[in-house]
Backbone bond lengths (Angstrom), bond angles and torsions (degrees), N, CA, C in turn:
res aa  C-N    CA-C-N  psi(-1)  N-CA   C-N-CA  omega(-1)  CA-C   N-CA-C  phi
1 X - - - 1.488 - - 1.475 108.92 -
2 X 1.291 124.01 -26.50 1.441 124.94 -174.88 1.541 110.46 -63.19
3 X 1.413 118.97 -28.16 1.371 117.32 -169.64 1.527 110.25 -76.56
4 X 1.343 120.66 -25.08 1.479 115.63 -178.74 1.512 109.73 -88.39
5 X 1.351 121.47 -8.08 1.428 119.44 169.50 1.535 114.84 -70.20
6 X 1.302 116.08 -31.24 1.435 122.20 179.86 1.585 111.51 -69.49
7 X 1.422 112.75 -33.70 1.452 116.59 -178.31 1.558 112.21 -75.40
8 X 1.349 117.78 -12.96 1.437 121.16 -178.30 1.531 111.06 -65.72
9 X 1.339 118.64 -22.71 1.496 119.30 -179.70 1.521 110.62 -80.88
10 X 1.323 119.16 -14.30 1.442 120.43 -178.91 1.567 106.32 -67.80
11 X 1.371 111.14 156.27 1.491 114.81 177.66 1.573 108.57 -85.02
12 X 1.297 114.26 157.78 1.527 115.67 177.23 1.513 113.46 -60.19
13 X 1.306 116.41 -24.05 1.457 121.12 -179.71 1.602 107.91 -66.38
14 X 1.271 116.36 -40.51 1.469 122.28 178.96 1.571 110.12 -74.66
15 X 1.260 117.37 -30.12 1.480 119.28 -178.22 1.499 113.06 -95.25
16 X 1.327 118.68 4.63 1.510 123.05 -178.89 1.527 109.39 55.70
17 X 1.298 119.74 46.52 1.422 121.37 175.06 1.489 112.31 148.51
18 X 1.401 117.23 172.14 1.423 121.70 -178.62 1.564 110.94 -73.02
19 X 1.396 115.28 154.12 1.429 118.00 174.91 1.503 113.29 -98.08
20 X 1.317 115.72 150.94 1.460 120.40 178.71 1.524 105.61 -80.48
21 X 1.355 117.55 129.34 1.442 118.86 -176.91 1.447 115.92 -89.85
22 X 1.342 119.23 -38.38 1.446 123.03 179.95 1.512 112.47 -130.73
23 X 1.329 116.55 165.13 1.471 119.01 177.08 1.516 109.60 102.81
24 X 1.374 116.91 179.87 1.376 121.95 -174.90 1.573 115.08 -68.64
25 X 1.305 118.29 -18.15 1.428 123.80 173.48 1.512 116.38 -104.59
26 X 1.305 115.89 27.97 1.473 120.50 -175.33 1.572 109.11 -64.92
27 X 1.316 114.60 139.75 1.451 121.46 -177.58 1.512 114.76 87.57
28 X 1.316 120.12 -11.47 1.464 123.13 174.74 1.523 108.62 -88.86
29 X 1.275 114.09 165.21 1.472 122.59 177.52 1.529 108.94 -69.83
30 X 1.312 115.34 140.41 1.496 117.69 174.82 1.540 107.48 -69.10
31 X 1.338 113.29 143.36 1.482 117.50 -178.60 1.560 109.49 -85.74
32 X 1.279 116.30 172.56 1.465 120.78 -177.91 1.538 107.94 -111.73
33 X 1.331 115.06 153.46 1.453 122.43 169.91 1.488 111.82 -79.99
34 X 1.276 116.71 171.32 1.452 121.93 -176.56 1.589 111.24 -56.94
35 X 1.356 114.71 -41.41 1.431 115.07 -179.19 1.561 117.64 -84.00
36 X 1.430 116.37 7.77 1.357 122.24 170.43 1.528 115.05 100.82
37 X 1.324 119.00 -7.33 1.469 122.65 174.38 1.529 112.09 -74.30
38 X 1.297 116.17 146.58 1.433 121.19 178.81 1.589 106.04 -63.81
39 X 1.302 111.92 140.14 1.485 116.87 -177.59 1.527 109.79 -78.32
40 X 1.306 118.37 133.18 1.412 124.91 -178.73 1.515 109.22 -90.31
41 X 1.299 116.31 158.80 1.506 119.89 176.56 1.591 109.37 -69.88
42 X 1.247 118.74 152.00 1.481 122.72 175.02 1.497 108.46 -56.65
43 X 1.349 117.91 145.55 1.410 118.70 175.62 1.523 113.32 -70.97
44 X 1.351 118.41 -21.63 1.434 118.47 177.46 1.605 114.30 -95.64
45 X 1.272 115.10 14.21 1.437 119.40 -177.38 1.528 108.03 -68.34
46 X 1.331 116.46 133.60 1.491 119.89 178.65 1.452 115.17 87.27
47 X 1.323 118.99 -8.30 1.467 121.42 -177.96 1.510 108.21 -91.27
48 X 1.374 113.53 148.97 1.413 116.87 -178.76 1.529 108.17 -76.86
49 X 1.406 118.54 148.52 1.403 123.44 178.84 1.519 111.86 -74.64
50 X 1.295 115.97 131.86 1.464 122.45 176.27 1.529 110.19 -77.61
51 X 1.259 115.87 141.47 1.564 119.33 179.43 1.416 113.20 -102.24
């Protein structure tokens, strides 16, 4: 996990895309949708689950 923290300081130009800031994939490049748009985080990310 320590190796992707170092890449978070690189610019999106060097990484060929925006970096994920929080979550289990933090520090990695954001993925793309099928139509080519950058994938957005889920709208329910970070919210507690209702029981």
